[in-house]
MMTF fields as JSON, N, C-alpha, C and O atoms, coordinates in Angstrom:
{
  "mmtfVersion": "1.0.0",
  "mmtfProducer": "UNKNOWN",
  "numBonds": 403,
  "numAtoms": 404,
  "numGroups": 101,
  "numChains": 1,
  "numModels": 1,
  "chainsPerModel": [1],
  "groupsPerChain": [101],
  "chainIdList": ["A"],
  "bondAtomList": [4, 2, 8, 6, 12, 10, 16, 14, 20, 18, 24, 22, 28, 26, 32, 30, 36, 34, 40, 38, 44, 42, 48, 46, 52, 50, 56, 54, 60, 58, 64, 62, 68, 66, 72, 70, 76, 74, 80, 78, 84, 82, 88, 86, 92, 90, 96, 94, 100, 98, 104, 102, 108, 106, 112, 110, 116, 114, 120, 118, 124, 122, 128, 126, 132, 130, 136, 134, 140, 138, 144, 142, 148, 146, 152, 150, 156, 154, 160, 158, 164, 162, 168, 166, 172, 170, 176, 174, 180, 178, 184, 182, 188, 186, 192, 190, 196, 194, 200, 198, 204, 202, 208, 206, 212, 210, 216, 214, 220, 218, 224, 222, 228, 226, 232, 230, 236, 234, 240, 238, 244, 242, 248, 246, 252, 250, 256, 254, 260, 258, 264, 262, 268, 266, 272, 270, 276, 274, 280, 278, 284, 282, 288, 286, 292, 290, 296, 294, 300, 298, 304, 302, 308, 306, 312, 310, 316, 314, 320, 318, 324, 322, 328, 326, 332, 330, 336, 334, 340, 338, 344, 342, 348, 346, 352, 350, 356, 354, 360, 358, 364, 362, 368, 366, 372, 370, 376, 374, 380, 378, 384, 382, 388, 386, 392, 390, 396, 394, 400, 398],
  "bondOrderList": [1, 1, 1, 1, 1, 1, 1, 1, 1, 1, 1, 1, 1, 1, 1, 1, 1, 1, 1, 1, 1, 1, 1, 1, 1, 1, 1, 1, 1, 1, 1, 1, 1, 1, 1, 1, 1, 1, 1, 1, 1, 1, 1, 1, 1, 1, 1, 1, 1, 1, 1, 1, 1, 1, 1, 1, 1, 1, 1, 1, 1, 1, 1, 1, 1, 1, 1, 1, 1, 1, 1, 1, 1, 1, 1, 1, 1, 1, 1, 1, 1, 1, 1, 1, 1, 1, 1, 1, 1, 1, 1, 1, 1, 1, 1, 1, 1, 1, 1, 1],
  "groupList": [{"groupName": "UNK", "atomNameList": ["N", "CA", "C", "O"], "elementList": ["N", "C", "C", "O"], "formalChargeList": [0, 0, 0, 0], "bondAtomList": [1, 0, 2, 1, 3, 2], "bondOrderList": [1, 1, 2], "singleLetterCode": "X", "chemCompType": "L-PEPTIDE LINKING"}],
  "groupTypeList": [0, 0, 0, 0, 0, 0, 0, 0, 0, 0, 0, 0, 0, 0, 0, 0, 0, 0, 0, 0, 0, 0, 0, 0, 0, 0, 0, 0, 0, 0, 0, 0, 0, 0, 0, 0, 0, 0, 0, 0, 0, 0, 0, 0, 0, 0, 0, 0, 0, 0, 0, 0, 0, 0, 0, 0, 0, 0, 0, 0, 0, 0, 0, 0, 0, 0, 0, 0, 0, 0, 0, 0, 0, 0, 0, 0, 0, 0, 0, 0, 0, 0, 0, 0, 0, 0, 0, 0, 0, 0, 0, 0, 0, 0, 0, 0, 0, 0, 0, 0, 0],
  "groupIdList": [1, 2, 3, 4, 5, 6, 7, 8, 9, 10, 11, 12, 13, 14, 15, 16, 17, 18, 19, 20, 21, 22, 23, 24, 25, 26, 27, 28, 29, 30, 31, 32, 33, 34, 35, 36, 37, 38, 39, 40, 41, 42, 43, 44, 45, 46, 47, 48, 49, 50, 51, 52, 53, 54, 55, 56, 57, 58, 59, 60, 61, 62, 63, 64, 65, 66, 67, 68, 69, 70, 71, 72, 73, 74, 75, 76, 77, 78, 79, 80, 81, 82, 83, 84, 85, 86, 87, 88, 89, 90, 91, 92, 93, 94, 95, 96, 97, 98, 99, 100, 101],
  "secStructList": [7, 7, 3, 3, 3, 7, 6, 6, 6, 7, 7, 3, 3, 3, 6, 6, 1, 1, 1, 3, 3, 3, 3, 3, 3, 3, 3, 3, 7, 7, 7, 7, 7, 7, 7, 7, 7, 2, 2, 2, 2, 2, 1, 7, 2, 2, 2, 2, 2, 2, 2, 2, 2, 2, 2, 2, 2, 2, 2, 2, 2, 1, 7, 7, 7, 7, 1, 3, 3, 3, 3, 3, 3, 3, 3, 3, 2, 2, 2, 2, 2, 2, 2, 2, 2, 7, 6, 6, 7, 2, 2, 2, 2, 2, 6, 7, 7, 7, 7, 7, 7],
  "xCoordList": [-34.037, -35.251, -36.394, -36.262, -37.493, -38.654, -39.484, -39.619, -40.028, -40.904, -42.282, -42.407, -43.307, -44.683, -45.427, -45.206, -46.308, -47.222, -48.614, -48.766, -49.616, -51.0, -51.341, -51.108, -51.888, -52.234, -53.446, -53.729, -54.169, -55.319, -54.988, -55.262, -54.405, -54.17, -52.707, -52.416, -51.775, -50.365, -49.589, -48.393, -50.225, -49.565, -48.42, -48.568, -47.278, -46.13, -46.395, -46.917, -46.035, -46.224, -44.904, -44.207, -44.565, -43.331, -43.511, -44.548, -42.497, -42.614, -42.598, -41.846, -43.418, -43.476, -44.275, -44.565, -44.63, -45.394, -46.879, -47.365, -47.576, -49.021, -49.621, -49.089, -50.714, -51.384, -51.173, -51.378, -50.772, -50.699, -51.559, -51.406, -52.459, -53.361, -53.14, -52.776, -53.363, -53.242, -54.628, -55.311, -55.03, -56.291, -55.935, -55.214, -56.437, -56.232, -57.585, -58.561, -57.626, -58.866, -58.569, -57.49, -59.548, -59.488, -60.697, -61.821, -60.456, -61.528, -61.527, -60.512, -62.677, -62.765, -64.176, -65.138, -64.275, -65.573, -66.403, -65.903, -67.674, -68.594, -69.06, -69.236, -69.254, -69.752, -70.926, -70.789, -72.061, -73.256, -73.527, -73.79, -73.467, -73.711, -75.153, -76.083, -75.307, -76.633, -77.065, -76.24, -78.352, -78.887, -78.915, -79.125, -78.705, -78.833, -80.303, -81.079, -80.663, -82.041, -82.032, -80.967, -83.209, -83.327, -82.758, -82.155, -82.95, -82.417, -80.885, -80.289, -80.26, -78.803, -78.328, -77.315, -79.063, -78.662, -78.901, -78.202, -79.868, -80.197, -79.398, -79.453, -78.667, -77.956, -76.811, -76.249, -76.473, -75.342, -74.076, -73.804, -73.324, -72.176, -71.006, -70.199, -70.89, -69.793, -69.945, -68.96, -71.168, -71.39, -71.083, -70.499, -71.472, -71.208, -69.712, -69.233, -68.975, -67.521, -66.856, -65.972, -67.265, -66.664, -66.978, -66.148, -68.18, -68.54, -67.698, -67.247, -67.48, -66.657, -65.227, -64.62, -64.683, -63.324, -63.234, -62.254, -64.233, -64.244, -64.334, -63.663, -65.162, -65.291, -63.987, -63.623, -63.269, -61.993, -60.969, -60.175, -60.978, -60.021, -60.282, -59.341, -61.55, -61.86, -61.646, -61.241, -61.912, -61.722, -60.249, -59.895, -59.381, -57.948, -57.436, -56.461, -58.096, -57.683, -58.118, -57.479, -59.189, -59.692, -59.015, -58.599, -58.906, -58.332, -59.389, -60.5, -59.025, -59.953, -59.438, -58.247, -60.342, -59.966, -59.584, -60.176, -58.608, -58.22, -59.368, -60.152, -59.452, -60.523, -60.277, -61.214, -59.016, -58.679, -57.591, -56.628, -57.746, -56.731, -56.692, -57.732, -55.473, -55.269, -54.798, -53.946, -55.367, -54.992, -54.562, -55.102, -53.582, -53.104, -52.834, -52.197, -53.333, -53.164, -52.724, -53.211, -51.796, -51.41, -52.146, -52.101, -52.824, -53.59, -53.321, -52.959, -53.511, -53.361, -54.644, -55.645, -54.636, -55.833, -57.067, -58.179, -56.88, -58.024, -58.657, -59.879, -57.843, -58.369, -58.911, -59.847, -58.331, -58.838, -60.267, -61.138, -60.495, -61.836, -62.82, -63.946, -62.387, -63.243, -63.565, -64.7, -62.555, -62.761, -63.77, -64.657, -63.636, -64.55, -65.986, -66.929, -66.152, -67.512, -68.149, -69.375, -67.337, -67.866, -66.888, -66.224, -66.784, -65.759, -65.889, -64.886, -67.078, -67.243, -67.227, -67.352, -67.079, -67.001, -68.309, -68.304, -69.418, -70.731, -70.986, -71.512, -70.61, -70.844, -70.067, -70.595, -68.828, -68.0, -68.567, -68.509, -69.112, -69.691, -70.922, -71.2, -71.659, -72.869, -72.581, -73.491, -71.328, -70.991, -70.764, -70.548, -70.807, -70.636, -71.817, -72.976, -71.507, -72.54, -72.419, -71.633, -73.195, -73.145, -74.106, -75.207, -73.671, -74.543, -75.576, -75.344, -76.712, -77.769, -77.525, -77.552, -77.291, -77.051, -78.292, -78.276],
  "yCoordList": [-37.418, -36.646, -37.537, -38.24, -37.499, -38.298, -37.559, -36.336, -38.317, -37.761, -38.381, -39.589, -37.557, -38.026, -37.743, -36.723, -38.654, -38.419, -38.837, -39.722, -38.199, -38.485, -39.901, -40.265, -40.692, -42.07, -42.176, -43.256, -41.074, -41.113, -40.562, -41.221, -39.369, -38.75, -38.791, -38.537, -39.105, -39.197, -37.897, -37.89, -36.792, -35.487, -35.544, -36.126, -34.937, -34.883, -33.87, -32.786, -34.223, -33.326, -33.207, -34.202, -31.999, -31.755, -32.178, -31.901, -32.854, -33.261, -32.039, -31.092, -32.071, -30.987, -29.784, -28.899, -29.734, -28.589, -28.779, -29.897, -27.651, -27.733, -28.363, -28.23, -29.034, -29.591, -31.073, -31.589, -31.76, -33.223, -33.757, -33.361, -34.656, -35.232, -36.737, -37.369, -37.298, -38.737, -39.281, -38.78, -40.31, -40.996, -42.36, -43.137, -42.65, -43.947, -44.631, -44.019, -45.903, -46.665, -48.015, -48.583, -48.505, -49.85, -50.614, -50.114, -51.819, -52.651, -53.948, -54.638, -54.268, -55.511, -56.059, -55.336, -57.351, -58.025, -57.592, -57.507, -57.323, -56.959, -58.224, -59.269, -58.117, -59.261, -58.796, -57.932, -59.367, -59.053, -60.211, -61.327, -59.962, -61.05, -61.558, -60.79, -62.851, -63.456, -63.92, -64.11, -64.098, -64.605, -66.115, -66.728, -66.717, -68.159, -68.528, -67.878, -69.58, -70.063, -71.48, -72.07, -72.028, -73.408, -74.376, -75.387, -74.065, -74.922, -74.975, -76.025, -73.851, -73.82, -74.727, -75.415, -74.72, -75.525, -77.014, -77.847, -77.359, -78.761, -79.347, -80.556, -78.534, -78.994, -79.934, -79.862, -80.826, -81.744, -81.01, -80.892, -80.529, -79.681, -80.457, -79.871, -81.747, -82.525, -82.616, -82.512, -82.81, -82.839, -81.478, -81.408, -80.408, -79.065, -78.786, -78.184, -79.221, -79.002, -79.765, -79.229, -81.003, -81.778, -81.134, -81.152, -80.563, -79.88, -78.619, -78.337, -77.862, -76.647, -77.009, -76.325, -78.079, -78.498, -78.932, -78.622, -79.634, -80.049, -78.834, -78.781, -77.857, -76.636, -75.855, -75.273, -75.838, -75.127, -75.731, -75.006, -77.041, -77.691, -77.301, -77.049, -77.25, -76.865, -75.371, -74.953, -74.552, -73.104, -72.755, -71.753, -73.559, -73.283, -73.373, -72.712, -74.191, -74.336, -73.142, -72.835, -72.467, -71.309, -70.05, -69.992, -69.041, -67.774, -67.005, -66.783, -66.606, -65.906, -64.486, -64.278, -63.513, -62.125, -61.971, -62.624, -61.124, -60.947, -60.361, -59.552, -60.784, -60.308, -58.871, -58.169, -58.431, -57.079, -56.53, -57.226, -55.291, -54.664, -53.165, -52.515, -52.622, -51.188, -50.645, -51.238, -49.51, -48.88, -47.445, -46.775, -46.973, -45.59, -45.035, -45.684, -43.818, -43.173, -41.728, -41.052, -41.257, -39.85, -39.23, -39.76, -38.109, -37.47, -35.97, -35.36, -35.398, -33.951, -33.252, -33.923, -31.915, -31.19, -31.427, -31.53, -31.515, -31.736, -33.092, -33.198, -34.121, -35.474, -35.601, -36.364, -34.86, -34.849, -34.328, -34.899, -33.236, -32.645, -33.619, -33.781, -34.27, -35.253, -36.42, -36.895, -36.882, -38.01, -37.657, -38.452, -36.469, -36.073, -35.923, -36.168, -35.522, -35.354, -36.685, -36.791, -37.704, -39.008, -40.113, -40.684, -40.431, -41.365, -42.789, -43.496, -43.22, -44.585, -44.652, -45.738, -43.526, -43.502, -43.834, -44.323, -43.577, -43.879, -43.056, -43.563, -41.784, -40.901, -41.384, -41.394, -41.778, -42.254, -43.539, -43.741, -44.406, -45.668, -45.423, -46.206, -44.363, -44.057, -43.336, -43.146, -42.93, -42.163, -43.028, -42.488, -44.343, -45.2, -44.974, -45.007, -44.748, -44.497, -45.561, -45.415, -46.624, -47.709, -47.434, -46.92, -47.781, -47.591, -48.71, -49.817, -48.393, -49.383, -50.157, -49.576, -51.449, -52.286, -53.028, -53.777],
  "zCoordList": [-19.023, -19.024, -19.514, -20.516, -18.808, -19.189, -20.229, -20.187, -21.151, -22.168, -22.003, -21.802, -22.087, -21.963, -23.248, -23.902, -23.601, -24.716, -24.266, -23.425, -24.828, -24.483, -24.93, -26.082, -24.024, -24.345, -25.261, -25.78, -25.47, -26.371, -27.76, -28.763, -27.83, -29.145, -29.578, -30.747, -28.668, -29.019, -28.94, -29.231, -28.555, -28.474, -27.457, -26.382, -27.801, -26.893, -25.789, -26.048, -24.552, -23.411, -22.661, -22.46, -22.252, -21.516, -20.062, -19.459, -19.487, -18.081, -17.154, -17.38, -16.133, -15.161, -15.611, -14.805, -16.864, -17.371, -17.057, -16.891, -16.983, -16.806, -18.056, -19.158, -17.861, -19.017, -19.208, -20.307, -18.173, -18.233, -17.107, -15.952, -17.449, -16.466, -16.397, -17.388, -15.224, -15.018, -14.689, -13.796, -15.424, -15.155, -14.572, -15.199, -13.381, -12.751, -12.597, -12.162, -12.959, -12.832, -12.194, -12.359, -11.47, -10.919, -11.454, -11.426, -11.936, -12.455, -11.655, -11.567, -11.076, -10.301, -10.357, -10.616, -10.109, -10.148, -8.946, -7.824, -9.201, -8.128, -7.428, -8.054, -6.15, -5.38, -4.546, -3.68, -4.812, -4.043, -3.087, -3.533, -1.784, -0.838, -0.957, -1.201, -0.779, -0.845, 0.532, 1.426, 0.69, 1.95, 1.935, 0.888, 3.092, 3.216, 3.321, 4.021, 2.613, 2.689, 3.24, 3.422, 3.505, 3.978, 2.943, 3.303, 1.642, 0.578, 0.635, 0.399, 0.946, 1.065, 2.185, 2.057, 3.273, 4.425, 4.189, 4.767, 3.357, 3.09, 1.927, 1.7, 1.197, -0.002, 0.355, 1.448, -0.591, -0.427, -0.878, -2.073, 0.082, -0.217, -0.815, -1.537, -0.539, -1.123, -2.64, -3.372, -3.11, -4.551, -5.176, -6.258, -4.503, -5.015, -5.081, -6.041, -4.066, -4.044, -5.178, -5.846, -5.405, -6.499, -7.849, -8.758, -7.977, -9.224, -9.409, -10.519, -8.342, -8.415, -8.806, -9.631, -8.22, -8.568, -10.032, -10.71, -10.515, -11.915, -12.831, -13.861, -12.46, -13.248, -13.265, -14.287, -12.116, -12.043, -12.988, -13.589, -13.125, -14.016, -15.467, -16.219, -15.865, -17.243, -17.446, -18.53, -16.416, -16.527, -16.62, -17.241, -16.017, -16.075, -17.509, -17.866, -18.333, -19.716, -20.559, -21.565, -20.167, -20.89, -20.369, -19.211, -21.23, -20.788, -20.007, -20.49, -18.796, -17.916, -17.693, -17.464, -17.762, -17.502, -16.029, -15.17, -15.729, -14.331, -13.511, -14.007, -12.246, -11.375, -10.922, -10.542, -10.962, -10.525, -11.432, -11.752, -11.841, -12.682, -12.412, -12.309, -12.299, -12.163, -13.505, -14.166, -13.898, -15.157, -14.903, -14.023, -15.68, -15.55, -16.943, -17.772, -17.187, -18.479, -18.265, -17.359, -19.108, -19.145, -20.323, -21.434, -20.087, -21.164, -21.195, -20.19, -22.38, -22.574, -22.117, -21.865, -22.002, -21.548, -22.426, -21.909, -23.741, -24.629, -24.377, -24.268, -24.286, -24.041, -22.622, -22.383, -21.68, -20.307, -20.281, -19.625, -21.005, -21.064, -21.724, -21.254, -22.824, -23.495, -22.572, -22.533, -21.827, -20.912, -19.825, -19.515, -19.248, -18.176, -18.665, -17.913, -19.919, -20.435, -20.836, -20.87, -21.139, -21.557, -21.152, -22.018, -19.85, -19.379, -19.932, -20.022, -20.298, -20.806, -22.331, -22.896, -22.997, -24.445, -25.14, -26.269, -24.485, -25.074, -26.332, -27.322, -26.282, -27.429, -28.649, -29.761, -28.446, -29.558, -30.144, -31.357, -29.305, -29.788, -30.648, -31.556, -30.383, -31.147, -32.458, -33.265, -32.687, -33.886, -35.123, -36.208, -34.991, -36.158, -37.098, -36.684, -38.341, -39.336, -40.419, -41.355, -40.292, -41.24, -42.395, -42.197, -43.591, -44.743, -44.785, -44.298, -45.374, -45.509, -46.798, -47.883, -46.692, -47.884, -48.284, -49.261]
}
């Protein structure tokens, strides 16, 4: 028997019962196509390619975030309602109350 718990609050949820929601998200890099200009056509592409290859070698040493990621969360009805009202968590981020030192 499978057991489910809310990925936000930890509440136990019975499998097959009403009151379990699944949130699926896809995160990927945006790509905005650019127009070709006369400068693009006149550029020395061999120098640009060698620079890109050199940059790739140094970037391979650094940790890079994946360009595409799928996420899945199981949530209870209460957390589902909270998620729908503030999917990016902006309200929660504004609730920090720092003291003035």
